[in-house]
GUSE-547398 format. One record per residue (C-alpha): x, y, z; residue in one letter. Coordinates in nm, 3 decimals. Example, Ala and Ser with C-alpha at 12.3 -4.5 7.8 and 13.67 -1.06 7.14 Angstrom:
2
<u->1.230	v->-0.450	w->0.780	code->A>
<u->1.367	v->-0.106	w->0.714	code->S>
//
This chain:
211
<u->12.220	v->22.105	w->8.056	code->M>
<u->12.002	v->22.352	w->8.239	code->D>
<u->12.285	v->22.603	w->8.239	code->L>
<u->12.335	v->22.568	w->7.862	code->S>
<u->11.966	v->22.619	w->7.792	code->E>
<u->11.957	v->22.922	w->8.017	code->E>
<u->12.262	v->23.067	w->7.841	code->T>
<u->12.104	v->23.014	w->7.497	code->L>
<u->11.780	v->23.179	w->7.606	code->Q>
<u->11.967	v->23.472	w->7.752	code->K>
<u->12.175	v->23.508	w->7.436	code->T>
<u->11.864	v->23.511	w->7.217	code->N>
<u->11.714	v->23.777	w->7.437	code->T>
<u->12.028	v->23.984	w->7.419	code->Q>
<u->12.051	v->23.949	w->7.042	code->L>
<u->11.692	v->24.063	w->6.993	code->V>
<u->11.742	v->24.358	w->7.226	code->E>
<u->12.060	v->24.458	w->7.046	code->R>
<u->11.888	v->24.425	w->6.708	code->C>
<u->11.611	v->24.655	w->6.827	code->L>
<u->11.883	v->24.906	w->6.919	code->N>
<u->12.019	v->24.898	w->6.564	code->G>
<u->12.313	v->24.661	w->6.618	code->D>
<u->12.395	v->24.519	w->6.272	code->D>
<u->12.639	v->24.262	w->6.413	code->D>
<u->12.367	v->24.121	w->6.640	code->A>
<u->12.130	v->24.093	w->6.345	code->W>
<u->12.392	v->23.910	w->6.138	code->Q>
<u->12.455	v->23.670	w->6.426	code->E>
<u->12.083	v->23.604	w->6.462	code->L>
<u->12.048	v->23.531	w->6.091	code->V>
<u->12.350	v->23.300	w->6.086	code->E>
<u->12.222	v->23.113	w->6.391	code->R>
<u->11.887	v->23.024	w->6.235	code->Y>
<u->11.952	v->23.032	w->5.860	code->A>
<u->11.989	v->22.653	w->5.836	code->N>
<u->11.673	v->22.598	w->6.037	code->L>
<u->11.469	v->22.833	w->5.818	code->V>
<u->11.602	v->22.690	w->5.491	code->H>
<u->11.545	v->22.332	w->5.603	code->S>
<u->11.167	v->22.383	w->5.591	code->V>
<u->11.127	v->22.458	w->5.217	code->P>
<u->11.395	v->22.197	w->5.141	code->V>
<u->11.183	v->21.929	w->5.311	code->R>
<u->10.885	v->22.033	w->5.097	code->Y>
<u->11.087	v->21.989	w->4.779	code->G>
<u->11.123	v->22.352	w->4.672	code->L>
<u->11.394	v->22.446	w->4.425	code->T>
<u->11.716	v->22.614	w->4.538	code->A>
<u->11.591	v->22.952	w->4.413	code->M>
<u->11.258	v->22.908	w->4.592	code->E>
<u->11.440	v->22.808	w->4.912	code->V>
<u->11.647	v->23.127	w->4.894	code->D>
<u->11.333	v->23.334	w->4.833	code->D>
<u->11.161	v->23.179	w->5.135	code->V>
<u->11.466	v->23.247	w->5.351	code->G>
<u->11.480	v->23.612	w->5.248	code->Q>
<u->11.107	v->23.651	w->5.310	code->E>
<u->11.126	v->23.494	w->5.657	code->I>
<u->11.412	v->23.712	w->5.778	code->F>
<u->11.242	v->24.020	w->5.636	code->L>
<u->10.931	v->23.928	w->5.835	code->I>
<u->11.149	v->23.868	w->6.140	code->L>
<u->11.313	v->24.208	w->6.107	code->A>
<u->10.970	v->24.371	w->6.088	code->Q>
<u->10.839	v->24.168	w->6.383	code->S>
<u->11.128	v->24.187	w->6.630	code->L>
<u->10.949	v->24.439	w->6.848	code->H>
<u->10.656	v->24.196	w->6.882	code->Q>
<u->10.860	v->23.898	w->7.003	code->I>
<u->10.787	v->23.859	w->7.372	code->E>
<u->10.985	v->23.539	w->7.436	code->D>
<u->11.305	v->23.495	w->7.229	code->P>
<u->11.325	v->23.141	w->7.368	code->E>
<u->11.043	v->23.051	w->7.131	code->R>
<u->11.207	v->23.213	w->6.829	code->L>
<u->11.303	v->22.879	w->6.660	code->P>
<u->10.943	v->22.759	w->6.677	code->S>
<u->10.819	v->23.094	w->6.542	code->W>
<u->11.065	v->23.075	w->6.253	code->L>
<u->10.964	v->22.720	w->6.160	code->V>
<u->10.594	v->22.805	w->6.164	code->T>
<u->10.647	v->23.119	w->5.957	code->T>
<u->10.868	v->22.929	w->5.711	code->A>
<u->10.601	v->22.661	w->5.667	code->R>
<u->10.340	v->22.922	w->5.586	code->R>
<u->10.571	v->23.093	w->5.335	code->A>
<u->10.657	v->22.757	w->5.178	code->T>
<u->10.290	v->22.668	w->5.139	code->W>
<u->10.228	v->23.003	w->4.969	code->R>
<u->10.503	v->22.920	w->4.718	code->V>
<u->10.350	v->22.578	w->4.653	code->I>
<u->10.003	v->22.728	w->4.608	code->Q>
<u->10.138	v->22.988	w->4.365	code->K>
<u->10.319	v->22.718	w->4.167	code->R>
<u->10.001	v->22.506	w->4.150	code->D>
<u->9.792	v->22.804	w->4.035	code->R>
<u->10.046	v->22.878	w->3.763	code->E>
<u->10.035	v->22.516	w->3.651	code->Q>
<u->9.655	v->22.521	w->3.640	code->L>
<u->9.626	v->22.842	w->3.438	code->I>
<u->9.907	v->22.725	w->3.209	code->D>
<u->9.711	v->22.406	w->3.144	code->S>
<u->9.396	v->22.607	w->3.067	code->I>
<u->9.593	v->22.809	w->2.813	code->H>
<u->9.741	v->22.497	w->2.658	code->T>
<u->9.396	v->22.344	w->2.634	code->D>
<u->9.272	v->22.645	w->2.440	code->E>
<u->9.559	v->22.636	w->2.191	code->V>
<u->9.516	v->22.266	w->2.128	code->D>
<u->9.136	v->22.286	w->2.103	code->T>
<u->9.178	v->22.528	w->1.815	code->L>
<u->9.414	v->22.287	w->1.638	code->S>
<u->9.204	v->21.969	w->1.661	code->T>
<u->8.857	v->21.859	w->1.767	code->D>
<u->8.946	v->21.494	w->1.823	code->S>
<u->9.236	v->21.559	w->2.061	code->S>
<u->9.170	v->21.854	w->2.294	code->P>
<u->9.527	v->21.850	w->2.428	code->L>
<u->9.783	v->21.725	w->2.179	code->A>
<u->10.138	v->21.702	w->2.308	code->S>
<u->10.416	v->21.939	w->2.210	code->G>
<u->10.206	v->22.247	w->2.141	code->Q>
<u->10.359	v->22.590	w->2.201	code->I>
<u->10.150	v->22.861	w->2.363	code->L>
<u->10.059	v->23.149	w->2.136	code->G>
<u->10.258	v->23.469	w->2.174	code->A>
<u->9.941	v->23.672	w->2.226	code->S>
<u->9.858	v->23.494	w->2.551	code->L>
<u->9.944	v->23.683	w->2.872	code->P>
<u->10.235	v->23.570	w->3.080	code->T>
<u->10.186	v->23.393	w->3.411	code->I>
<u->10.327	v->23.696	w->3.592	code->E>
<u->10.064	v->23.919	w->3.436	code->E>
<u->9.786	v->23.681	w->3.534	code->L>
<u->9.903	v->23.667	w->3.891	code->L>
<u->9.903	v->24.045	w->3.937	code->D>
<u->9.637	v->24.137	w->4.190	code->G>
<u->9.357	v->23.937	w->4.346	code->W>
<u->9.136	v->23.901	w->4.039	code->S>
<u->9.310	v->23.590	w->3.906	code->Y>
<u->9.256	v->23.391	w->4.225	code->Q>
<u->8.898	v->23.514	w->4.240	code->E>
<u->8.837	v->23.396	w->3.884	code->A>
<u->8.971	v->23.045	w->3.940	code->I>
<u->8.783	v->23.015	w->4.269	code->G>
<u->8.454	v->23.119	w->4.111	code->Q>
<u->8.508	v->22.893	w->3.811	code->G>
<u->8.575	v->22.586	w->4.023	code->L>
<u->8.257	v->22.646	w->4.224	code->K>
<u->8.051	v->22.616	w->3.903	code->H>
<u->8.236	v->22.310	w->3.773	code->L>
<u->8.076	v->21.967	w->3.818	code->E>
<u->8.202	v->21.781	w->4.123	code->E>
<u->8.392	v->21.508	w->3.937	code->R>
<u->8.587	v->21.761	w->3.732	code->C>
<u->8.643	v->21.985	w->4.032	code->R>
<u->8.781	v->21.694	w->4.232	code->T>
<u->9.007	v->21.580	w->3.948	code->L>
<u->9.150	v->21.931	w->3.898	code->I>
<u->9.207	v->21.960	w->4.271	code->H>
<u->9.406	v->21.635	w->4.278	code->F>
<u->9.609	v->21.728	w->3.970	code->L>
<u->9.690	v->22.090	w->4.046	code->F>
<u->9.593	v->22.198	w->4.396	code->L>
<u->9.655	v->21.903	w->4.627	code->D>
<u->9.968	v->21.974	w->4.834	code->R>
<u->10.040	v->21.597	w->4.853	code->D>
<u->10.070	v->21.582	w->4.471	code->E>
<u->9.908	v->21.237	w->4.431	code->P>
<u->10.024	v->21.021	w->4.141	code->S>
<u->9.798	v->20.920	w->3.854	code->Y>
<u->9.773	v->20.576	w->4.015	code->E>
<u->9.651	v->20.728	w->4.342	code->E>
<u->9.403	v->20.953	w->4.161	code->I>
<u->9.275	v->20.656	w->3.963	code->S>
<u->9.215	v->20.465	w->4.285	code->S>
<u->9.049	v->20.752	w->4.470	code->R>
<u->8.815	v->20.847	w->4.184	code->L>
<u->8.766	v->20.489	w->4.062	code->R>
<u->8.869	v->20.612	w->3.719	code->M>
<u->9.066	v->20.404	w->3.465	code->P>
<u->9.425	v->20.522	w->3.456	code->L>
<u->9.415	v->20.582	w->3.081	code->G>
<u->9.112	v->20.810	w->3.104	code->S>
<u->9.266	v->21.061	w->3.347	code->I>
<u->9.445	v->21.257	w->3.073	code->G>
<u->9.146	v->21.293	w->2.836	code->P>
<u->8.912	v->21.369	w->3.128	code->T>
<u->9.157	v->21.629	w->3.256	code->R>
<u->9.155	v->21.801	w->2.917	code->N>
<u->8.777	v->21.804	w->2.896	code->R>
<u->8.751	v->21.942	w->3.250	code->C>
<u->9.001	v->22.220	w->3.177	code->L>
<u->8.806	v->22.315	w->2.866	code->H>
<u->8.483	v->22.323	w->3.069	code->K>
<u->8.653	v->22.542	w->3.330	code->L>
<u->8.765	v->22.782	w->3.061	code->R>
<u->8.412	v->22.809	w->2.920	code->L>
<u->8.274	v->22.871	w->3.269	code->I>
<u->8.529	v->23.145	w->3.330	code->L>
<u->8.433	v->23.310	w->3.002	code->E>
<u->8.064	v->23.297	w->3.092	code->R>
<u->8.146	v->23.453	w->3.427	code->L>
<u->8.316	v->23.743	w->3.252	code->G>
<u->8.677	v->23.640	w->3.302	code->F>
<u->8.755	v->23.590	w->2.933	code->S>
<u->9.005	v->23.875	w->2.954	code->G>
<u->9.251	v->23.637	w->3.115	code->F>
<u->9.281	v->23.441	w->2.793	code->F>
<u->9.321	v->23.714	w->2.533	code->K>
//
């Protein structure tokens, strides 16, 4: 057993050294050795197949750029897992932010259509609204949401966090229990809170996001 571990460590060291010397075959071998390990991380977090592939590509790109900084190739698996977890969490955060801003947009469309039901089902977003990709360009979008949430009342802020930003993705039943809120009131309260967040963002000068 000790001999096998020593051989593996030595092989990792050799592969990294050969990669640093421009050996494409060594790089391919390194990728093949740890591809399953890297991809297993986003899979465990429930990412889609496309997202898993994106995470894998990102991790090995980071590895290629960081090879010269790896002091102990023996610890490469641990480094890859940690880096993959961070990349996976960034994907989850981006998805949650998209869901939140999408809900704010939907709230606006439905508010214009009816006063009694702020968020009627089945509405289609207006063509004039910006795409999610446009909203996510640059740092200003994240800054806007962060500032808006700071000014939102605590109950609404907590509810929006549970619905859109909590990495554990609690169910409506769990949210109802935690907030001591009737299950049937979560949806209407969610809609009112999103509308309040939108108004706050407009007052803060971020109305450009919604035009």
